[in-house]
N, CA, C, O and the ligand as a Tripos MOL2 file, in Angstrom:
@<TRIPOS>MOLECULE
protein
  293   291    74     0     0
PROTEIN
NO_CHARGES

@<TRIPOS>ATOM
      1 N         125.7620  162.0770   56.8200 N.3       1 MET1
      2 CA        124.6940  161.4010   57.5760 C.3       1 MET1
      3 C         125.3070  160.2470   58.3700 C.2       1 MET1
      4 O         125.9510  159.3670   57.7980 O.2       1 MET1
      5 N         125.1160  160.2560   59.6230 N.am      2 THR2
      6 CA        125.6360  159.1900   60.4750 C.3       2 THR2
      7 C         124.4830  158.3450   60.9910 C.2       2 THR2
      8 O         123.3160  158.6760   60.7790 O.2       2 THR2
      9 N         124.8100  157.2700   61.6580 N.am      3 ASP3
     10 CA        123.7670  156.4460   62.2600 C.3       3 ASP3
     11 C         122.9470  157.2360   63.2640 C.2       3 ASP3
     12 O         121.7350  157.0670   63.3940 O.2       3 ASP3
     13 N         123.6550  158.1000   63.9620 N.am      4 ILE4
     14 CA        122.9600  158.8890   64.9850 C.3       4 ILE4
     15 C         121.9000  159.7740   64.3430 C.2       4 ILE4
     16 O         120.8390  160.0060   64.9230 O.2       4 ILE4
     17 N         122.1890  160.2600   63.1590 N.am      5 ASP5
     18 CA        121.2270  161.1340   62.4880 C.3       5 ASP5
     19 C         119.9310  160.4170   62.1400 C.2       5 ASP5
     20 O         118.8830  161.0500   62.0180 O.2       5 ASP5
     21 N         119.9980  159.1200   61.9820 N.am      6 THR6
     22 CA        118.7890  158.3760   61.6410 C.3       6 THR6
     23 C         118.0700  157.8590   62.8840 C.2       6 THR6
     24 O         117.0150  157.2320   62.7860 O.2       6 THR6
     25 N         118.6310  158.1180   64.0120 N.am      7 ARG7
     26 CA        118.0490  157.6600   65.2600 C.3       7 ARG7
     27 C         116.7580  158.4300   65.5380 C.2       7 ARG7
     28 O         116.7270  159.6600   65.5040 O.2       7 ARG7
     29 N         115.7120  157.6850   65.8080 N.am      8 MET8
     30 CA        114.4230  158.3120   66.0770 C.3       8 MET8
     31 C         114.2920  158.5680   67.5680 C.2       8 MET8
     32 O         114.5100  157.6730   68.3850 O.2       8 MET8
     33 N         113.9460  159.7540   67.9020 N.am      9 ILE9
     34 CA        113.6820  160.0420   69.3030 C.3       9 ILE9
     35 C         112.2200  160.4230   69.4520 C.2       9 ILE9
     36 O         111.6110  161.0120   68.5590 O.2       9 ILE9
     37 N         111.6860  160.0730   70.5910 N.am     10 ARG10
     38 CA        110.2850  160.3440   70.8710 C.3      10 ARG10
     39 C         110.1940  161.2960   72.0450 C.2      10 ARG10
     40 O         110.9880  161.2380   72.9830 O.2      10 ARG10
     41 N         109.2370  162.1480   71.9720 N.am     11 PHE11
     42 CA        109.0010  163.0580   73.0860 C.3      11 PHE11
     43 C         107.5780  163.5630   72.9750 C.2      11 PHE11
     44 O         106.9280  163.4450   71.9370 O.2      11 PHE11
     45 N         107.1250  164.1160   74.0550 N.am     12 GLN12
     46 CA        105.7720  164.6610   74.0490 C.3      12 GLN12
     47 C         105.8320  166.1640   73.8430 C.2      12 GLN12
     48 O         106.7350  166.8450   74.3290 O.2      12 GLN12
     49 N         104.8730  166.6480   73.1310 N.am     13 CYS13
     50 CA        104.7430  168.0870   73.0090 C.3      13 CYS13
     51 C         104.5330  168.6680   74.4050 C.2      13 CYS13
     52 O         103.5710  168.3160   75.0870 O.2      13 CYS13
     53 N         105.4240  169.5510   74.8260 N.am     14 PRO14
     54 CA        105.2760  170.1230   76.1700 C.3      14 PRO14
     55 C         104.0320  170.9890   76.3180 C.2      14 PRO14
     56 O         103.6420  171.3390   77.4320 O.2      14 PRO14
     57 N         103.4200  171.3280   75.2120 N.am     15 LYS15
     58 CA        102.2430  172.1810   75.2800 C.3      15 LYS15
     59 C         100.9590  171.3620   75.4020 C.2      15 LYS15
     60 O         100.1300  171.6320   76.2710 O.2      15 LYS15
     61 N         100.7920  170.3560   74.5290 N.am     16 CYS16
     62 CA         99.5310  169.6160   74.5210 C.3      16 CYS16
     63 C          99.7080  168.1320   74.8480 C.2      16 CYS16
     64 O          98.7220  167.4120   75.0110 O.2      16 CYS16
     65 N         100.9570  167.6700   74.9440 N.am     17 GLY17
     66 CA        101.1880  166.2810   75.3010 C.3      17 GLY17
     67 C         101.0980  165.3110   74.1550 C.2      17 GLY17
     68 O         101.2170  164.1030   74.3590 O.2      17 GLY17
     69 N         100.8930  165.8050   72.9580 N.am     18 HIS18
     70 CA        100.8500  164.9470   71.7910 C.3      18 HIS18
     71 C         102.1900  164.2470   71.6170 C.2      18 HIS18
     72 O         103.2450  164.8680   71.7420 O.2      18 HIS18
     73 N         102.1400  162.9440   71.3260 N.am     19 GLU19
     74 CA        103.3880  162.2140   71.1710 C.3      19 GLU19
     75 C         104.0120  162.5070   69.8140 C.2      19 GLU19
     76 O         103.3740  162.3810   68.7680 O.2      19 GLU19
     77 N         105.2600  162.8950   69.8650 N.am     20 LEU20
     78 CA        105.9720  163.2780   68.6540 C.3      20 LEU20
     79 C         107.1770  162.3860   68.4840 C.2      20 LEU20
     80 O         107.7530  161.9080   69.4610 O.2      20 LEU20
     81 N         107.5540  162.1640   67.2480 N.am     21 GLU21
     82 CA        108.8290  161.4930   67.0140 C.3      21 GLU21
     83 C         109.5000  162.1100   65.8070 C.2      21 GLU21
     84 O         108.8550  162.5040   64.8350 O.2      21 GLU21
     85 N         110.7910  162.1810   65.8980 N.am     22 GLN22
     86 CA        111.5540  162.8350   64.8550 C.3      22 GLN22
     87 C         112.9580  162.2520   64.8750 C.2      22 GLN22
     88 O         113.4690  161.8880   65.9350 O.2      22 GLN22
     89 N         113.5800  162.1620   63.7120 N.am     23 THR23
     90 CA        114.9700  161.7130   63.7110 C.3      23 THR23
     91 C         115.8680  162.8640   64.1450 C.2      23 THR23
     92 O         115.5440  164.0400   63.9790 O.2      23 THR23
     93 N         116.9900  162.4830   64.6970 N.am     24 ILE24
     94 CA        117.9370  163.5090   65.1150 C.3      24 ILE24
     95 C         118.4520  164.2830   63.9110 C.2      24 ILE24
     96 O         118.7150  165.4830   63.9990 O.2      24 ILE24
     97 N         118.5930  163.6000   62.8010 N.am     25 GLY25
     98 CA        119.0230  164.2930   61.5850 C.3      25 GLY25
     99 C         118.0580  165.4070   61.1970 C.2      25 GLY25
    100 O         118.4700  166.4910   60.7840 O.2      25 GLY25
    101 N         116.7730  165.1180   61.3360 N.am     26 ARG26
    102 CA        115.7690  166.1400   61.0150 C.3      26 ARG26
    103 C         115.8150  167.2800   62.0140 C.2      26 ARG26
    104 O         115.6970  168.4510   61.6520 O.2      26 ARG26
    105 N         115.9880  166.9180   63.2780 N.am     27 LEU27
    106 CA        116.0570  167.9590   64.2980 C.3      27 LEU27
    107 C         117.2270  168.8880   64.0430 C.2      27 LEU27
    108 O         117.1450  170.0950   64.2690 O.2      27 LEU27
    109 N         118.3250  168.3000   63.5640 N.am     28 LYS28
    110 CA        119.5120  169.1070   63.3170 C.3      28 LYS28
    111 C         119.3750  169.9450   62.0640 C.2      28 LYS28
    112 O         119.8540  171.0780   62.0120 O.2      28 LYS28
    113 N         118.7170  169.3870   61.0450 N.am     29 SER29
    114 CA        118.7220  170.0500   59.7500 C.3      29 SER29
    115 C         117.5820  171.0430   59.5880 C.2      29 SER29
    116 O         117.7400  172.0890   58.9590 O.2      29 SER29
    117 N         116.4430  170.7100   60.1560 N.am     30 SER30
    118 CA        115.3100  171.5970   59.9540 C.3      30 SER30
    119 C         115.2230  172.5980   61.0920 C.2      30 SER30
    120 O         115.6190  172.3120   62.2230 O.2      30 SER30
    121 N         114.7150  173.7410   60.7850 N.am     31 ASP31
    122 CA        114.6100  174.7840   61.7800 C.3      31 ASP31
    123 C         113.6170  174.4120   62.8620 C.2      31 ASP31
    124 O         113.7980  174.7620   64.0280 O.2      31 ASP31
    125 N         112.5910  173.7160   62.4830 N.am     32 ALA32
    126 CA        111.5330  173.4510   63.4430 C.3      32 ALA32
    127 C         110.6430  172.3350   62.9240 C.2      32 ALA32
    128 O         110.6310  172.0170   61.7350 O.2      32 ALA32
    129 N         109.9140  171.7630   63.8370 N.am     33 MET33
    130 CA        108.8480  170.8580   63.4580 C.3      33 MET33
    131 C         107.5600  171.4440   64.0130 C.2      33 MET33
    132 O         107.5740  172.3830   64.8080 O.2      33 MET33
    133 N         106.4600  170.8730   63.5790 N.am     34 ARG34
    134 CA        105.1840  171.4140   64.0180 C.3      34 ARG34
    135 C         104.3780  170.2970   64.6560 C.2      34 ARG34
    136 O         104.2280  169.2220   64.0760 O.2      34 ARG34
    137 N         103.8710  170.5470   65.8230 N.am     35 CYS35
    138 CA        103.0820  169.5530   66.5170 C.3      35 CYS35
    139 C         101.7630  169.3400   65.7890 C.2      35 CYS35
    140 O         101.0180  170.2960   65.5720 O.2      35 CYS35
    141 N         101.4590  168.0900   65.4050 N.am     36 PRO36
    142 CA        100.1770  167.8360   64.7300 C.3      36 PRO36
    143 C          98.9920  167.9470   65.6820 C.2      36 PRO36
    144 O          97.8460  168.0230   65.2390 O.2      36 PRO36
    145 N          99.2580  167.9580   66.9730 N.am     37 GLY37
    146 CA         98.1720  168.0480   67.9370 C.3      37 GLY37
    147 C          97.6760  169.4650   68.1220 C.2      37 GLY37
    148 O          96.4720  169.7180   68.0860 O.2      37 GLY37
    149 N          98.5970  170.3840   68.3190 N.am     38 CYS38
    150 CA         98.1850  171.7560   68.6200 C.3      38 CYS38
    151 C          98.7720  172.7520   67.6310 C.2      38 CYS38
    152 O          98.5320  173.9550   67.7370 O.2      38 CYS38
    153 N          99.5500  172.2480   66.6590 N.am     39 ALA39
    154 CA        100.0780  173.0720   65.5760 C.3      39 ALA39
    155 C         101.0850  174.1140   66.0390 C.2      39 ALA39
    156 O         101.4080  175.0430   65.2980 O.2      39 ALA39
    157 N         101.5800  173.9630   67.2600 N.am     40 VAL40
    158 CA        102.6100  174.8880   67.7010 C.3      40 VAL40
    159 C         103.9270  174.5010   67.0350 C.2      40 VAL40
    160 O         104.1910  173.3210   66.8070 O.2      40 VAL40
    161 N         104.7330  175.4820   66.7330 N.am     41 GLY41
    162 CA        106.0520  175.2110   66.1860 C.3      41 GLY41
    163 C         107.0060  174.8490   67.3070 C.2      41 GLY41
    164 O         107.0060  175.4760   68.3670 O.2      41 GLY41
    165 N         107.8080  173.8450   67.0670 N.am     42 ILE42
    166 CA        108.7400  173.3960   68.0960 C.3      42 ILE42
    167 C         110.1300  173.3460   67.4970 C.2      42 ILE42
    168 O         110.3600  172.7140   66.4650 O.2      42 ILE42
    169 N         111.0300  174.0070   68.1480 N.am     43 HIS43
    170 CA        112.4280  173.9460   67.7430 C.3      43 HIS43
    171 C         113.2330  173.3400   68.8700 C.2      43 HIS43
    172 O         113.2210  173.8390   69.9950 O.2      43 HIS43
    173 N         113.9300  172.2690   68.5650 N.am     44 ILE44
    174 CA        114.7790  171.6330   69.5610 C.3      44 ILE44
    175 C         116.2230  171.8870   69.1970 C.2      44 ILE44
    176 O         116.6770  171.5500   68.1040 O.2      44 ILE44
    177 N         116.9240  172.4760   70.1160 N.am     45 ASP45
    178 CA        118.3220  172.7850   69.8950 C.3      45 ASP45
    179 C         119.1540  171.5430   70.1600 C.2      45 ASP45
    180 O         119.6140  171.3220   71.2810 O.2      45 ASP45
    181 N         119.3450  170.7400   69.1370 N.am     46 ALA46
    182 CA        120.0370  169.4690   69.2950 C.3      46 ALA46
    183 C         121.4980  169.5650   68.9060 C.2      46 ALA46
    184 O         122.2340  168.5820   68.9970 O.2      46 ALA46
    185 N         121.9140  170.7190   68.4820 N.am     47 ASP47
    186 CA        123.2690  170.8340   67.9570 C.3      47 ASP47
    187 C         124.3330  170.4590   68.9720 C.2      47 ASP47
    188 O         125.3030  169.7690   68.6600 O.2      47 ASP47
    189 N         124.1320  170.9210   70.1730 N.am     48 ARG48
    190 CA        125.1670  170.7000   71.1790 C.3      48 ARG48
    191 C         125.2960  169.2300   71.5300 C.2      48 ARG48
    192 O         126.3680  168.7760   71.9310 O.2      48 ARG48
    193 N         124.2150  168.4880   71.3820 N.am     49 LEU49
    194 CA        124.2290  167.0900   71.7700 C.3      49 LEU49
    195 C         124.0930  166.1840   70.5540 C.2      49 LEU49
    196 O         123.6560  165.0380   70.6570 O.2      49 LEU49
    197 N         124.4690  166.7100   69.4260 N.am     50 ALA50
    198 CA        124.2300  165.9930   68.1810 C.3      50 ALA50
    199 C         124.9960  164.6820   68.1070 C.2      50 ALA50
    200 O         124.5860  163.7620   67.3980 O.2      50 ALA50
    201 N         126.0810  164.5890   68.8160 N.am     51 ASN51
    202 CA        126.8730  163.3620   68.7760 C.3      51 ASN51
    203 C         126.5860  162.4640   69.9600 C.2      51 ASN51
    204 O         127.3530  161.5430   70.2430 O.2      51 ASN51
    205 N         125.5040  162.7170   70.6450 N.am     52 ALA52
    206 CA        125.1990  161.9370   71.8400 C.3      52 ALA52
    207 C         123.7040  161.6430   71.8730 C.2      52 ALA52
    208 O         122.9610  162.2370   72.6540 O.2      52 ALA52
    209 N         123.2750  160.7280   71.0230 N.am     53 ALA53
    210 CA        121.8510  160.4410   70.9090 C.3      53 ALA53
    211 C         121.2690  159.9500   72.2170 C.2      53 ALA53
    212 O         120.1320  160.2700   72.5620 O.2      53 ALA53
    213 N         122.0480  159.1750   72.9410 N.am     54 ASP54
    214 CA        121.5470  158.6710   74.2130 C.3      54 ASP54
    215 C         121.3010  159.8050   75.1970 C.2      54 ASP54
    216 O         120.3460  159.7870   75.9730 O.2      54 ASP54
    217 N         122.1810  160.7840   75.1420 N.am     55 GLU55
    218 CA        122.0110  161.9310   76.0260 C.3      55 GLU55
    219 C         120.7620  162.7130   75.6560 C.2      55 GLU55
    220 O         120.0530  163.2200   76.5260 O.2      55 GLU55
    221 N         120.5030  162.8060   74.3690 N.am     56 ILE56
    222 CA        119.2960  163.4990   73.9320 C.3      56 ILE56
    223 C         118.0640  162.7570   74.4440 C.2      56 ILE56
    224 O         117.1370  163.3580   74.9880 O.2      56 ILE56
    225 N         118.0760  161.4390   74.2580 N.am     57 GLN57
    226 CA        116.9260  160.6610   74.6960 C.3      57 GLN57
    227 C         116.7340  160.7840   76.1990 C.2      57 GLN57
    228 O         115.6110  160.9450   76.6760 O.2      57 GLN57
    229 N         117.8260  160.7080   76.9420 N.am     58 LYS58
    230 CA        117.7420  160.8350   78.3970 C.3      58 LYS58
    231 C         117.1850  162.1910   78.7900 C.2      58 LYS58
    232 O         116.3270  162.3050   79.6650 O.2      58 LYS58
    233 N         117.6940  163.2100   78.1260 N.am     59 ALA59
    234 CA        117.2550  164.5560   78.4620 C.3      59 ALA59
    235 C         115.7790  164.7350   78.1390 C.2      59 ALA59
    236 O         115.0600  165.4260   78.8610 O.2      59 ALA59
    237 N         115.3260  164.1070   77.0480 N.am     60 LEU60
    238 CA        113.9340  164.2530   76.6690 C.3      60 LEU60
    239 C         113.0230  163.4310   77.5600 C.2      60 LEU60
    240 O         111.8580  163.7770   77.7550 O.2      60 LEU60
    241 N         113.5590  162.3290   78.1080 N.am     61 ASP61
    242 CA        112.7570  161.5320   79.0280 C.3      61 ASP61
    243 C         112.4520  162.3040   80.2920 C.2      61 ASP61
    244 O         111.3880  162.1520   80.8920 O.2      61 ASP61
    245 N         113.3980  163.1330   80.6860 N.am     62 LYS62
    246 CA        113.1890  163.9630   81.8680 C.3      62 LYS62
    247 C         112.6980  165.3280   81.4040 C.2      62 LYS62
    248 O         112.3550  165.5290   80.2390 O.2      62 LYS62
    249 N         112.6780  166.2310   82.3270 N.am     63 VAL63
    250 CA        112.4810  167.6130   81.9050 C.3      63 VAL63
    251 C         113.7530  168.0490   81.1980 C.2      63 VAL63
    252 O         114.8330  168.0110   81.7880 O.2      63 VAL63
    253 N         113.6400  168.4590   79.9580 N.am     64 PRO64
    254 CA        114.8720  168.7830   79.2240 C.3      64 PRO64
    255 C         115.6460  169.9130   79.8780 C.2      64 PRO64
    256 O         115.2210  171.0680   79.8780 O.2      64 PRO64
    257 N         116.7720  169.5550   80.4240 N.am     65 ALA65
    258 CA        117.6080  170.5490   81.0800 C.3      65 ALA65
    259 C         118.6870  171.0470   80.1370 C.2      65 ALA65
    260 O         119.1160  172.1980   80.2200 O.2      65 ALA65
    261 N         119.1240  170.1700   79.2380 N.am     66 GLU66
    262 CA        120.2320  170.5480   78.3730 C.3      66 GLU66
    263 C         119.7770  170.8180   76.9570 C.2      66 GLU66
    264 O         120.5550  171.2950   76.1310 O.2      66 GLU66
    265 N         118.5450  170.5220   76.6780 N.am     67 ILE67
    266 CA        118.0310  170.7510   75.3380 C.3      67 ILE67
    267 C         116.9930  171.8580   75.4030 C.2      67 ILE67
    268 O         116.0650  171.8260   76.2120 O.2      67 ILE67
    269 N         117.1690  172.7970   74.5650 N.am     68 THR68
    270 CA        116.2560  173.9220   74.5470 C.3      68 THR68
    271 C         115.0880  173.6110   73.6200 C.2      68 THR68
    272 O         115.2800  173.3590   72.4310 O.2      68 THR68
    273 N         113.8960  173.6300   74.1640 N.am     69 ILE69
    274 CA        112.7030  173.4980   73.3310 C.3      69 ILE69
    275 C         112.0140  174.8510   73.3020 C.2      69 ILE69
    276 O         111.6040  175.3980   74.3260 O.2      69 ILE69
    277 N         111.9070  175.3610   72.0960 N.am     70 LYS70
    278 CA        111.3300  176.6890   71.9440 C.3      70 LYS70
    279 C         110.0110  176.5830   71.1870 C.2      70 LYS70
    280 O         109.8480  175.7450   70.3000 O.2      70 LYS70
    281 N         109.1140  177.4180   71.5450 N.am     71 PHE71
    282 CA        107.8410  177.4730   70.8390 C.3      71 PHE71
    283 C         107.7300  178.7800   70.0790 C.2      71 PHE71
    284 O         108.2810  179.8060   70.4770 O.2      71 PHE71
    285 N         107.0280  178.7180   69.0120 N.am     72 PHE72
    286 CA        106.7660  179.9500   68.2890 C.3      72 PHE72
    287 C         105.4610  179.7740   67.5310 C.2      72 PHE72
    288 O         104.9730  178.6530   67.3870 O.2      72 PHE72
    289 N         104.9140  180.8270   67.0640 N.am     73 ARG73
    290 CA        103.7080  180.7950   66.2680 C.3      73 ARG73
    291 C         103.9010  181.6030   65.0040 C.2      73 ARG73
    292 O         102.9850  181.7000   64.1880 O.2      73 ARG73
    293 ZN        101.2160  170.0550   70.7540 Zn       74 ZN74
@<TRIPOS>BOND
     1     1     2 1
     2     2     3 1
     3     3     4 2
     4     3     5 am
     5     5     6 1
     6     6     7 1
     7     7     8 2
     8     7     9 am
     9     9    10 1
    10    10    11 1
    11    11    12 2
    12    11    13 am
    13    13    14 1
    14    14    15 1
    15    15    16 2
    16    15    17 am
    17    17    18 1
    18    18    19 1
    19    19    20 2
    20    19    21 am
    21    21    22 1
    22    22    23 1
    23    23    24 2
    24    23    25 am
    25    25    26 1
    26    26    27 1
    27    27    28 2
    28    27    29 am
    29    29    30 1
    30    30    31 1
    31    31    32 2
    32    31    33 am
    33    33    34 1
    34    34    35 1
    35    35    36 2
    36    35    37 am
    37    37    38 1
    38    38    39 1
    39    39    40 2
    40    39    41 am
    41    41    42 1
    42    42    43 1
    43    43    44 2
    44    43    45 am
    45    45    46 1
    46    46    47 1
    47    47    48 2
    48    47    49 am
    49    49    50 1
    50    50    51 1
    51    51    52 2
    52    51    53 am
    53    53    54 1
    54    54    55 1
    55    55    56 2
    56    55    57 am
    57    57    58 1
    58    58    59 1
    59    59    60 2
    60    59    61 am
    61    61    62 1
    62    62    63 1
    63    63    64 2
    64    63    65 am
    65    65    66 1
    66    66    67 1
    67    67    68 2
    68    67    69 am
    69    69    70 1
    70    70    71 1
    71    71    72 2
    72    71    73 am
    73    73    74 1
    74    74    75 1
    75    75    76 2
    76    75    77 am
    77    77    78 1
    78    78    79 1
    79    79    80 2
    80    79    81 am
    81    81    82 1
    82    82    83 1
    83    83    84 2
    84    83    85 am
    85    85    86 1
    86    86    87 1
    87    87    88 2
    88    87    89 am
    89    89    90 1
    90    90    91 1
    91    91    92 2
    92    91    93 am
    93    93    94 1
    94    94    95 1
    95    95    96 2
    96    95    97 am
    97    97    98 1
    98    98    99 1
    99    99   100 2
   100    99   101 am
   101   101   102 1
   102   102   103 1
   103   103   104 2
   104   103   105 am
   105   105   106 1
   106   106   107 1
   107   107   108 2
   108   107   109 am
   109   109   110 1
   110   110   111 1
   111   111   112 2
   112   111   113 am
   113   113   114 1
   114   114   115 1
   115   115   116 2
   116   115   117 am
   117   117   118 1
   118   118   119 1
   119   119   120 2
   120   119   121 am
   121   121   122 1
   122   122   123 1
   123   123   124 2
   124   123   125 am
   125   125   126 1
   126   126   127 1
   127   127   128 2
   128   127   129 am
   129   129   130 1
   130   130   131 1
   131   131   132 2
   132   131   133 am
   133   133   134 1
   134   134   135 1
   135   135   136 2
   136   135   137 am
   137   137   138 1
   138   138   139 1
   139   139   140 2
   140   139   141 am
   141   141   142 1
   142   142   143 1
   143   143   144 2
   144   143   145 am
   145   145   146 1
   146   146   147 1
   147   147   148 2
   148   147   149 am
   149   149   150 1
   150   150   151 1
   151   151   152 2
   152   151   153 am
   153   153   154 1
   154   154   155 1
   155   155   156 2
   156   155   157 am
   157   157   158 1
   158   158   159 1
   159   159   160 2
   160   159   161 am
   161   161   162 1
   162   162   163 1
   163   163   164 2
   164   163   165 am
   165   165   166 1
   166   166   167 1
   167   167   168 2
   168   167   169 am
   169   169   170 1
   170   170   171 1
   171   171   172 2
   172   171   173 am
   173   173   174 1
   174   174   175 1
   175   175   176 2
   176   175   177 am
   177   177   178 1
   178   178   179 1
   179   179   180 2
   180   179   181 am
   181   181   182 1
   182   182   183 1
   183   183   184 2
   184   183   185 am
   185   185   186 1
   186   186   187 1
   187   187   188 2
   188   187   189 am
   189   189   190 1
   190   190   191 1
   191   191   192 2
   192   191   193 am
   193   193   194 1
   194   194   195 1
   195   195   196 2
   196   195   197 am
   197   197   198 1
   198   198   199 1
   199   199   200 2
   200   199   201 am
   201   201   202 1
   202   202   203 1
   203   203   204 2
   204   203   205 am
   205   205   206 1
   206   206   207 1
   207   207   208 2
   208   207   209 am
   209   209   210 1
   210   210   211 1
   211   211   212 2
   212   211   213 am
   213   213   214 1
   214   214   215 1
   215   215   216 2
   216   215   217 am
   217   217   218 1
   218   218   219 1
   219   219   220 2
   220   219   221 am
   221   221   222 1
   222   222   223 1
   223   223   224 2
   224   223   225 am
   225   225   226 1
   226   226   227 1
   227   227   228 2
   228   227   229 am
   229   229   230 1
   230   230   231 1
   231   231   232 2
   232   231   233 am
   233   233   234 1
   234   234   235 1
   235   235   236 2
   236   235   237 am
   237   237   238 1
   238   238   239 1
   239   239   240 2
   240   239   241 am
   241   241   242 1
   242   242   243 1
   243   243   244 2
   244   243   245 am
   245   245   246 1
   246   246   247 1
   247   247   248 2
   248   247   249 am
   249   249   250 1
   250   250   251 1
   251   251   252 2
   252   251   253 am
   253   253   254 1
   254   254   255 1
   255   255   256 2
   256   255   257 am
   257   257   258 1
   258   258   259 1
   259   259   260 2
   260   259   261 am
   261   261   262 1
   262   262   263 1
   263   263   264 2
   264   263   265 am
   265   265   266 1
   266   266   267 1
   267   267   268 2
   268   267   269 am
   269   269   270 1
   270   270   271 1
   271   271   272 2
   272   271   273 am
   273   273   274 1
   274   274   275 1
   275   275   276 2
   276   275   277 am
   277   277   278 1
   278   278   279 1
   279   279   280 2
   280   279   281 am
   281   281   282 1
   282   282   283 1
   283   283   284 2
   284   283   285 am
   285   285   286 1
   286   286   287 1
   287   287   288 2
   288   287   289 am
   289   289   290 1
   290   290   291 1
   291   291   292 2
@<TRIPOS>SUBSTRUCTURE
     1 MET1         2 RESIDUE 1 A MET
     2 THR2         6 RESIDUE 1 A THR
     3 ASP3        10 RESIDUE 1 A ASP
     4 ILE4        14 RESIDUE 1 A ILE
     5 ASP5        18 RESIDUE 1 A ASP
     6 THR6        22 RESIDUE 1 A THR
     7 ARG7        26 RESIDUE 1 A ARG
     8 MET8        30 RESIDUE 1 A MET
     9 ILE9        34 RESIDUE 1 A ILE
    10 ARG10       38 RESIDUE 1 A ARG
    11 PHE11       42 RESIDUE 1 A PHE
    12 GLN12       46 RESIDUE 1 A GLN
    13 CYS13       50 RESIDUE 1 A CYS
    14 PRO14       54 RESIDUE 1 A PRO
    15 LYS15       58 RESIDUE 1 A LYS
    16 CYS16       62 RESIDUE 1 A CYS
    17 GLY17       66 RESIDUE 1 A GLY
    18 HIS18       70 RESIDUE 1 A HIS
    19 GLU19       74 RESIDUE 1 A GLU
    20 LEU20       78 RESIDUE 1 A LEU
    21 GLU21       82 RESIDUE 1 A GLU
    22 GLN22       86 RESIDUE 1 A GLN
    23 THR23       90 RESIDUE 1 A THR
    24 ILE24       94 RESIDUE 1 A ILE
    25 GLY25       98 RESIDUE 1 A GLY
    26 ARG26      102 RESIDUE 1 A ARG
    27 LEU27      106 RESIDUE 1 A LEU
    28 LYS28      110 RESIDUE 1 A LYS
    29 SER29      114 RESIDUE 1 A SER
    30 SER30      118 RESIDUE 1 A SER
    31 ASP31      122 RESIDUE 1 A ASP
    32 ALA32      126 RESIDUE 1 A ALA
    33 MET33      130 RESIDUE 1 A MET
    34 ARG34      134 RESIDUE 1 A ARG
    35 CYS35      138 RESIDUE 1 A CYS
    36 PRO36      142 RESIDUE 1 A PRO
    37 GLY37      146 RESIDUE 1 A GLY
    38 CYS38      150 RESIDUE 1 A CYS
    39 ALA39      154 RESIDUE 1 A ALA
    40 VAL40      158 RESIDUE 1 A VAL
    41 GLY41      162 RESIDUE 1 A GLY
    42 ILE42      166 RESIDUE 1 A ILE
    43 HIS43      170 RESIDUE 1 A HIS
    44 ILE44      174 RESIDUE 1 A ILE
    45 ASP45      178 RESIDUE 1 A ASP
    46 ALA46      182 RESIDUE 1 A ALA
    47 ASP47      186 RESIDUE 1 A ASP
    48 ARG48      190 RESIDUE 1 A ARG
    49 LEU49      194 RESIDUE 1 A LEU
    50 ALA50      198 RESIDUE 1 A ALA
    51 ASN51      202 RESIDUE 1 A ASN
    52 ALA52      206 RESIDUE 1 A ALA
    53 ALA53      210 RESIDUE 1 A ALA
    54 ASP54      214 RESIDUE 1 A ASP
    55 GLU55      218 RESIDUE 1 A GLU
    56 ILE56      222 RESIDUE 1 A ILE
    57 GLN57      226 RESIDUE 1 A GLN
    58 LYS58      230 RESIDUE 1 A LYS
    59 ALA59      234 RESIDUE 1 A ALA
    60 LEU60      238 RESIDUE 1 A LEU
    61 ASP61      242 RESIDUE 1 A ASP
    62 LYS62      246 RESIDUE 1 A LYS
    63 VAL63      250 RESIDUE 1 A VAL
    64 PRO64      254 RESIDUE 1 A PRO
    65 ALA65      258 RESIDUE 1 A ALA
    66 GLU66      262 RESIDUE 1 A GLU
    67 ILE67      266 RESIDUE 1 A ILE
    68 THR68      270 RESIDUE 1 A THR
    69 ILE69      274 RESIDUE 1 A ILE
    70 LYS70      278 RESIDUE 1 A LYS
    71 PHE71      282 RESIDUE 1 A PHE
    72 PHE72      286 RESIDUE 1 A PHE
    73 ARG73      290 RESIDUE 1 A ARG
    74 ZN74       293 GROUP 0 **** ****
């Protein structure tokens, strides 16, 4: 567990706009999180940027170009 893993990042659910926050450690370790607003499953592929929390935050602030957000039901 590194400091980066405890870093909280915030983003909006791309489906319903509900504000979500999750630590990078959780994003890396868990397969998915679930939006409390619309209950859609969200998987963020943070592995590639796991050592660059700032890059993750930047990417999430914009339209995520380098981070894959997948939905499933
Ligand atoms: Zn949602």
